[in-house]
C-alpha positions in Angstrom: -10.0 5.3 -0.2 -12.3 5.0 2.8 -11.8 5.7 6.4 -13.8 3.9 9.0 -13.4 4.4 12.8 -10.1 2.8 13.8 -9.5 1.3 10.4 -7.7 2.7 7.4 -8.5 1.0 4.1 -6.9 1.1 0.7 -7.7 -0.6 -2.6 -4.8 -1.5 -4.9 -6.0 -2.2 -8.5 -2.9 -3.3 -10.3 0.9 -3.2 -10.3 2.2 -0.1 -12.2 5.5 1.6 -13.1 7.1 3.5 -10.3 6.1 7.2 -10.7 8.9 9.5 -11.6 8.0 12.1 -9.0 8.2 9.8 -6.1 12.0 10.5 -5.9 11.2 13.9 -4.3 9.7 12.0 -1.3 12.6 9.6 -0.7 15.4 10.2 1.9 19.1 9.3 1.4 19.5 5.6 0.9 15.9 5.0 0.2 14.9 3.3 -3.1 11.5 2.6 -4.7 11.0 -1.1 -5.2 7.4 -1.5 -6.5 4.3 0.5 -7.1 0.5 -0.2 -7.3 -2.3 1.8 -8.8 -4.9 2.9 -6.3 -8.3 4.2 -7.2 -7.0 7.7 -7.9 -3.3 7.6 -7.4 -0.5 5.1 -6.3 1.1 3.2 -3.5 4.9 2.8 -3.5 6.9 0.2 -1.7 10.4 1.4 -0.9 13.2 -0.3 1.0 12.1 1.6 4.2 8.4 2.3 4.0 5.1 2.1 2.2 4.0 5.5 0.7 0.4 5.9 -0.4 -0.5 9.0 -2.3 -4.2 9.9 -2.2 -5.5 12.6 -4.6 -8.5 14.3 -3.2 -11.3 16.7 -4.3 -12.9 17.1 -7.6 -9.7 18.1 -9.4 -7.3 15.8 -7.5 -4.9 18.7 -6.9 -5.1 18.2 -3.2 -2.9 15.2 -2.3 -2.6 13.5 1.0 0.5 11.3 1.5 0.6 8.4 4.0 4.0 7.1 5.0 4.1 3.8 6.9 7.6 2.8 8.1 8.0 -1.0 8.0 9.3 -0.8 11.6 5.8 0.2 12.8 4.2 -3.0 11.5 3.7 -5.5 14.3 1.9 -8.2 12.3 0.2 -8.9 8.9 -2.1 -11.4 7.3 -2.9 -12.1 3.7 -6.0 -13.9 2.3 -6.2 -14.9 -1.3 -9.4 -14.4 -3.3 -12.0 -17.2 -3.2 -14.8 -18.3 -5.5 -17.3 -15.7 -4.3 -14.9 -13.1 -2.9 -13.0 -11.7 -5.9 -10.6 -9.5 -3.9 -7.6 -10.7 -2.0 -7.0 -8.9 1.3 -4.0 -7.8 3.4 -4.3 -6.7 7.0 -1.6 -4.8 8.8 -1.5 -4.3 12.5 0.7 -1.3 13.3 1.5 1.1 16.1 -0.7 3.6 14.3 -3.7 1.3 14.0 -5.2 -1.3 11.8 -4.9 -1.1 8.0 -6.8 -3.1 5.5 -5.6 -3.4 1.8 -7.9 -4.9 -0.8 -6.2 -6.3 -3.8 -8.1 -6.5 -7.1 -8.0 -9.6 -9.2 -4.9 -8.6 -11.2 -2.6 -8.2 -8.2 -0.5 -11.2 -7.2 -1.2 -11.7 -3.5 1.8 -13.9 -3.0 4.2 -11.4 -4.6 2.6 -8.7 -2.5 3.0 -10.9 0.7 6.7 -11.4 -0.2 7.2 -7.6 -0.6 5.9 -7.1 2.9 7.9 -10.0 4.4 11.1 -8.8 2.6 10.6 -5.3 3.9 9.8 -6.3 7.5 12.0 -9.3 8.1 15.3 -8.1 6.5 
């Protein structure tokens, strides 16, 4: 995960099973829907927000958790991978700033796009 001025960026490598320990982060009425492996940890879509867990340091014992409520997303765009560009990209414009998500080759961009649309529009 890399931070650049004014831009938060994550890379999702593949879809994965929902981690068992995510339940301790959920509020009443919140359910985990899908999860994606990041470089060192995971990102979880719930019915209320996107949670990204970022293990840090050499041992990975320090964990930073990002929580993005869908209500804070103003707009998003998706771009599928091309011939020379092997990663698909998602950009989120939020009240907190601009977020870019790179999706590796194994992640279905249209399924990902539908997850975002379902969360924001319903």
